N, C-alpha and C positions, 0 to 999 in steps of 0.2 A: 088735261091741261096742267093739273097739279104736278104730275110726274115730270112734264117738260120744264115747268118752272123750277123744280128742284134740281134738275140737271143743269140748267143754265146758271142758277145761283151757285151750285157747287163748282161749275166751270170757272166763274168769275173769281170765286174765293181761291181756287187752286192757282189760277193765273197770277193773282196778287202775291202768292207765295212762291211763284216761279216753278211750280211742279209740272212735270211732263204729263200729258193726258192724250187720250184718243176718244173720239166721239163716234158712236155707231148709230146709224139711222136706218130704219126700215123704209126703203124707197119704193118698193113695189110688192104687192101681195096678190096671189091668185089662190082661190079656194079657201078652205078653212085654215086659219092660222091664229095663234094665241094673241098676236098684237097687230094693230092696224098700221097703215102707212103713216109715216111721220113720227112713230114711236122712237124714242131716243134712249141711249144708255151711255153714260160717261164711264170710262175705264181709267183708273189710276195706274201708276207704274208698279204698285204692289199687287195689282190684280183686283183690288176692291172696286165696287161699282156703285153708281147712283142711277136709278132707273132700271128698266129692263126691256129686252127685245123678245121676251117669250119664255125665258127660263130653260131648265133642263140641259141636255147635251148640246143643243143648238147654241144656246147662250154661252156655254163653255167654249165652243169653237170660236164664237165671235170675240170673246175675251182674249183668246190666244191671238186672233188676227189683230186685235187692237194693240196687244203688247208688241207684236212684230212690227206694226206700223210705227209705234213709238221708237223702235230700235232703228229702222231704216228710213223713216221719214216719208214713206210711200203710202198713198191711198190704196184702198182695196174695195172691190165690188164683188161680193160672193152670193151665190144662190143656194138656198137650203130647201130641200123638198122633204116634207114630213109624210112619207107614204109607206116606206118599207123598212122595218127594223132589220130584216135579213140583209138588205143592201147597205146597211150602215147608216140609214137616215135617222136623224135625232128626233124621232117621234112618229106618230101615225095619225096626225090630224087630217092628212089628205091634201094639204095645200103647199104652196111654194112661196118663199119670201126672198127678195133681194135686199141685202143689207150693205150699205156703204159705210166704210170705216175710214176715218181721216185722223191723222195725228194733228193735235191742236198746237199751233205754233205759239211758243211762249217766249217772251223777251228774255235774253240772257241776263244773268245776274252778275253785277259787279260788286264784289265784296272788298271793301277797302279796310284794311287793318292798320290803324294808325291815323289819328285825326289831326295831325299837324298841318303845316302849310301845304305840303304836297298832297296829303290825303284829302284835305278840303277842296283843293283845286281839282283833284281827280274825281271826287264825288260829283262836283258841279258839272264837269265835262261829261261824265258818264250819263247823267240825267239828260243832258242836251242831246246825247247820242242815242237816247231812248233805251238805255239799259235800265233794268231794275237795280237800284243802288242801295246797298246796305253799308252802314258805317259802323266800325267797332273800335273801341279804345277802352283801356282800363281806367281812363280819367273822364269822369262825367262831364267836366267842363269842355272837353273836346269831342263829345259824342251826344248831341242833343239837337232838337229841332231849331232852337234859337241860334246855335252856333253854325249848323249846317242845315238850313231849311229845305223842305220839299223832298226829302229822301224817302225811301220805302221802308226803312227800318233802322233801328239803332240798337246795338248790342254792347252794353257796358260790361266787360269781363276781361279776365286775363287773356292775352293773345292765344296762349296754348290751349285754352278752354273753348275756343270759338266754335268748334264743331258741336259742342253741347248746347249752343244757343242759336245756331243758324243752320238751316238745311243746306248742305253742300252737295251738288250733283253734277252731272255731266254738262250742265248749262251754266255753271258757276265759274267766273273768272276772278281770281284772287290777286289783289295787289297788296303785298305786305310792305307798307312804307313805315317801318318800325324805327325805334329809337337806337337800335344797335345790337351787337352780338349777343349780350346776355338774354335778350328777348328771343332772338332767332333760334337759339340752341334748342329751346323747347317747342317753339312754334312750328318749325319746319317738319319735324317728325309727325306732329299732329296733322298737318296739312297733307302730308304724303299718304295718310290713311284714308283720304277722301277720294271721290271720283271727279274732282275739279278738272275742268277743261284746261285751265291755265293757272299756274302758280308762279308769281313773279316776286322777287325780293329786291328792294332798293339797296343801293350802296355801291361802293367802289369795287374794283376787281380785287384789291387787297383785302377788303372786308369779306368778300365772298370766299377768298382763298383761306382766310382764317376760320370762317364759318365751316367750310368743308372739313378742315382738319379737326375741328371740335366735334362736328357731327359724326365723323368716322370714329373718333376716339371714345366719345361718350354714348353714342347710340348705335354704333356699328352699321351705319348706312352704307349701302353699296354705291358704286359709280352709276349703275343703272337707275337706282332710285334718285340720285342727285341730279341726273340728267333731266328729270321732270321740272326742275326749278329753272326759271328764266332769271338769271342773275349775272351781271347787273341787269335790272329790269329795263325794258323799253328798247326802242331803236336809237341808234347813234345819230342824234341831231345836234350835238354840242349844246344841248339845252342848259339853261342856267336858272331861269325863274321857275317858281312852282307851277305856273300855268304851262310853261314850255315843257317842263318835265312830264306834266300830265298828258300833254299831246303826244310825247314820245311813248309813254306807256300805253295809251289807248290805241295808238297807231300799230303797235306790235300785237295787241289783242285782236284788232280788226283784221290785220294781215293773216294771223293764224286761223281766225274764225272763217274767213272768206277764202282761204287758200292762196293768198297773195305771196309775192316774193320780197317785197320791200325795196325792189330795185327802182331807180328813177325811170320814168316813162318817156324821157326825152327822145329816145331812139325811135319812137313811133313817128315823131316829127321829122327826124333825119331820114327815115325810110321814105316818107312821103315826098320829101324834097328830091331824093335820089330818083324816085319814079317819075317825078315831073321833069 
């Protein structure tokens, strides 16, 4: 029971940090096996584990199954027979175990860089949409629980240093709602070094054109690299207020995350009327 408790505690801690995981569970045992039914092992993205399903070569195979599950999001049920080393079985205990491996769904992380009016509205909306929300600003007054309560983390640092303070992975959606070009010049190259699922930059088309020019001249960024940046950020809603702009930004993130098109859905109603 202590092992299971440690697995669940580690799972909750990793989920709070937004880390991808997979959980392996022994669901069926026949004959002699090192672990009983219900034994669990948590596998992190770096291959480290909490708990065990038996050790040895069998466990190494399960760890690889878990890493694959994290990659493709699919569950797996595999059988391991510890009978014959000559046949490639991972051991000679004489038993068989079925082990179920499932990727653990983690909430996507919304990283808001810039705690101004739009950043605060964006953080609030992100929490309502059940994202794990982190706020960062180099000004402490705009990055604290009193100013923006209820968030999952606060990083007071220079924008360009954000990757040193926050874990950014393939489940991280970044909204850079910064104060202007001087900040963006050093921030964008740093963000492009990460595996973020989405990187958006606020500002006008003119600001983005000037930013592209400066990034090419000062950092030598290619067109392919710059295509990763969604700028100007968000969907075209003709938004004006900070809350409206936040809706525009989150709408684009959801569209990309869910594979949507952003097109109006009115045609569905028109098609129904035509069929009638």
